[in-house]
C-alpha positions, 0 to 999 in steps of 0.5 A: 155388719151381717146386715150390711153384707146381706144387703150388698149381695144377691143371695141364693136361698138354700132351704132345709138348713137348721137355725143358728147355722154358721155359714161361710161364703167368699171368705166371710163368716157371719152368723144367721139370725134366729128368725132366719129359717134358711141360709143365703149364699152370695151369687153374682149374675154378671160377668165380663161377657154381659157387662161390656157392650158389643163395641168394647168386646169387638175392640178387644178382639180386633184392636192392636196395642200402640206398641204393636202399631209402631212395629207395623202389626195389625195392618189387616185388622180393623173390620168386624167379621160378624154381621149385625143381626139387628140390621133391618129390624124395626120395632113393631115389625116381624114375621107376624105382620101386625098393626100396633097403634102407637108403635108402628101406626098412629093411634088416631087417624083423623077422628077414627081410633085405630085398632090392632089388626093383623095384616097379610104376611110379607113372604120376601121379608126374610130374603130382604134381611139376608140380602141386607146383612150380606151386603154389610160384609163386603168391602168395596174399594171407592173408585176415584177419578184418575184426575182426582187421585193426587200425586201417588194414587191413594195418598192425599197430597195433590188431591182436590178438596173443593173451594173454601167455605163461604164467609157470610155472603162472600163465596169462593166461586171458581176456586179450587183447593189442593193438598200439598202435604199431609203428615202426622205430628205428635205433641206432649201434654201434661195430662194427656201424654203423647197427643196425635195431630194431623198437619196439612198444607193446602193451596187454593186459587181461582186459576186467574192469579188469585191464590193463597196457602196455609198450614193447619193442624187438628186431631182429625183429618177432616177438621184439619182439611177444612181448617187448612183450606178456609185459612188459605182462602183468608190469605189470598194474594194476587199475582200478575201473569204475563200474557195470561200463561207464564211469569214475566221473567226468569227469577231466583228465589230461596227459603232456608236451604231451598233454592229455586231457579224459575225460567219463563217459557213460551206458550205450549211448553208446559210445566216442567218442575217439581210436582208441588210447584206444578200444583201451585201453578195450576191453581194460580193459572200459570201454564208454561214454566220451568223450575229447577230446585237446588238444595233441600226439597222440604215441601214447606220451604219449596212453597214459601220460596216459590211464592216469594219469587212470584211476589218479587217479580217485576213487570216489564214497565217496572224494569224499564223504569228502573234501568231507564232503558227500553226493554226489547224482546227478540222472538224466533216466531218474529224471525228474530226481529226486535219488539219494544215491550216497555219504554221508560218515561225518561230514557238514559243516553249511552254516556249515562251508562256506568262502566261495569253496570249489569246489562244482561237481562237474565243476570239482572232479573236473577239478582246478579246470579248466573245459572250454572250450565254444565258442559255436555260431553259427547257420548262414549261411542262418538269416536268409534269407527262404527259410529263414523260409518253411520254418520257418513251413510246418513249424511244425505238425510241430515236435517231432513225432518226440519226442512220437511216441517219448514216447508209444510209450515211456510208453503203448505206442501213439500216442494222444490225451488224449481216447483214454480218453473216446473209444476211437475216437480212435486212429490208423488201423492197417492190421492192425486193418482186416484183422482187421475184414474177416476177421470 
């Protein structure tokens, strides 16, 4: 028993101790042998500070417990305060600049054996090390292009993460992936307990009608982003565009408690809709659209409902074949004149149209639904005496801006109906006066 205890400890020798001495250490009592002329006391040369690595020691200083993180503590910690003094140090290099064969120089240089030799000292070595260590403590904020910042500045949703990864020889040229949702989810495991994962919803498209979306989860953000965009690239669908910039017609779509009313708009109108729908339209190639959401604004439901509506829309020729009638379009730029967009193979006559059949185009494409348009009430000051006086004063200038714009569009100048008969009936232009003065 005594020999086992002696072998299990490192002992400190104490000389000048007589034989047969009873020694007590660490609450253990053992009898020294006759041959032993000295007493050995157990000593530990290791402690908490030289047993743990530096990373664990720093973690104990700057980390916050899980309970503290849930309460919002420790938001400003996480970065090491001290500098890494080993940064810039290379084995074999120091203040004495010496060439060490086999360490910082080859042993053989061709057929020549390299010998140890001292090189001239580098006076700037210490300054370079100080500059390298000082640069470690500075926290630099990454500058992001305003176009790539996403919906809310530093948040990930709305930001571009590039095209999906190539599959063999097939590459996704011209594709762009956008993050729609990034959230943290938890799952309970029997052996690991509460396990954290990141759920990411991504949409990808080439801007020419091909698009897809996918939801992926992973324990790391980078892995979830890569998995989500690659999975979206594997679920591509093609959506036909009307005139290359908008949808074919108004449509109604729903998923869960989310209802969306989408309206077709002319070129130059823009995207007036939810930011998730606008992001989807950009990757698909839709430039002009208006969408109104009613009910829940669950992001995943919005994406699914909008894609369902895009897939259920019909082309002009399909609508003409279903109704058996000509599809005629009226546009203000054509002065309200009709233009036949599509014609059926067999057109029905007036007698074949049943009583009560839906003939309104908007109601038909919305699935017999009608968009509720609330009555616009006049402003509260419309009946006041001061507002009536204001209207009487501005009566002679009513619609002046519209008439001015109409003249510039149709005639290229501001003119009167007497301009052809009397050329001097033109508005005064400063440039004409300058030219006359020069002549």
